[in-house]
C-alpha positions in Angstrom: -35.8 73.3 9.2 -34.4 70.5 10.0 -33.9 67.8 7.5 -34.6 64.1 8.5 -31.7 61.6 8.3 -32.7 57.5 8.0 -31.2 55.9 10.3 -28.9 52.4 8.8 -31.3 49.5 9.3 -30.8 47.8 11.5 -30.6 44.5 9.7 -28.2 44.2 6.6 -28.6 41.5 5.6 -32.7 41.3 5.5 -32.4 44.2 3.7 -30.3 42.5 1.4 -31.8 39.3 0.5 -35.6 40.8 -0.3 -38.1 39.0 -1.9 -37.3 41.2 -5.1 -33.6 40.3 -5.2 -33.7 36.3 -4.9 -36.1 36.6 -7.8 -33.3 38.7 -10.2 -30.9 35.8 -9.4 -33.3 33.0 -10.0 -30.6 31.9 -12.7 -27.7 32.5 -11.1 -28.6 30.0 -8.2 -30.8 27.3 -10.4 -26.5 28.1 -12.3 -25.0 27.3 -8.8 -27.2 24.1 -8.5 -26.3 22.8 -10.8 -22.6 22.9 -11.3 -22.9 21.9 -7.3 -25.0 18.8 -9.4 -22.4 18.1 -11.6 -19.0 18.5 -9.1 -21.2 15.5 -6.8 -21.5 13.7 -9.2 -18.1 13.9 -10.5 -16.9 12.9 -7.8 -19.6 9.5 -7.2 -18.1 9.5 -11.4 -14.3 9.0 -10.0 -15.2 7.1 -6.9 -16.3 3.9 -9.1 -14.0 4.6 -11.4 -11.1 3.7 -9.3 -13.1 1.1 -8.3 -13.1 -0.6 -10.7 -9.5 0.4 -11.3 -8.6 -2.0 -8.2 -10.4 -4.7 -8.9 -8.6 -5.1 -11.9 -4.6 -4.6 -10.6 -6.5 -7.5 -8.5 -7.3 -9.8 -11.1 -4.1 -8.7 -12.8 -1.6 -9.8 -10.5 -3.8 -13.1 -9.5 -3.9 -13.7 -13.5 0.0 -13.3 -13.2 1.3 -15.4 -10.6 -1.1 -17.9 -12.2 0.5 -17.1 -15.7 4.0 -17.7 -13.9 3.1 -20.8 -11.8 1.8 -22.6 -14.7 5.0 -21.4 -16.5 7.1 -23.3 -13.9 5.0 -26.1 -14.5 5.6 -26.4 -17.8 9.5 -26.0 -18.2 9.7 -28.5 -15.1 7.3 -31.0 -16.9 8.8 -30.4 -20.7 12.4 -31.6 -19.2 13.8 -35.1 -20.9 13.2 -37.0 -17.5 9.8 -35.7 -16.8 9.0 -36.9 -20.4 10.2 -40.0 -20.2 8.4 -41.3 -17.0 5.4 -40.2 -18.7 5.5 -42.4 -22.0 7.2 -45.6 -20.6 3.2 -47.2 -18.6 2.8 -46.6 -23.0 6.2 -48.8 -23.8 7.9 -46.4 -25.3 11.7 -45.6 -25.0 14.7 -43.6 -26.5 16.5 -45.0 -28.4 20.3 -45.4 -28.1 21.2 -46.0 -31.1 21.7 -43.3 -33.1 18.8 -42.4 -35.6 19.2 -43.4 -39.7 19.1 -40.8 -42.0 17.4 -42.2 -45.5 19.0 -40.7 -48.7 15.8 -39.6 -51.0 16.3 -39.8 -54.7 17.0 -36.5 -56.4 14.6 -36.6 -59.7 14.4 -33.8 -62.3 11.7 -32.9 -63.8 12.0 -31.0 -66.9 9.7 -28.7 -67.4 9.3 -28.5 -71.2 9.3 -32.5 -71.2 4.8 -32.0 -71.1 4.7 -35.1 -73.4 
């Protein structure tokens, strides 16, 4: 008597992915789903952080330009000629004479003289 030989199933993928195998590996599929969600969320968070960094860099450049402009304007306005022109309407002029030094009298206070 001959032994019947089972022929190979026609669709091996279908035999591997049956309901029982899927139920046994459901925790692994959930783990893969959570990993995929975390991967996508990380990508979005990274994009948001990069956009924020670029915005901050643009603001920093604008503030640096403003600082340099104000600094050069202050340097120009603090020149002696500019100051003389600014205070001329108030009647203030630069003196032509040398300043006079006022001597101070030196008074020595004796700390032991508390009478």
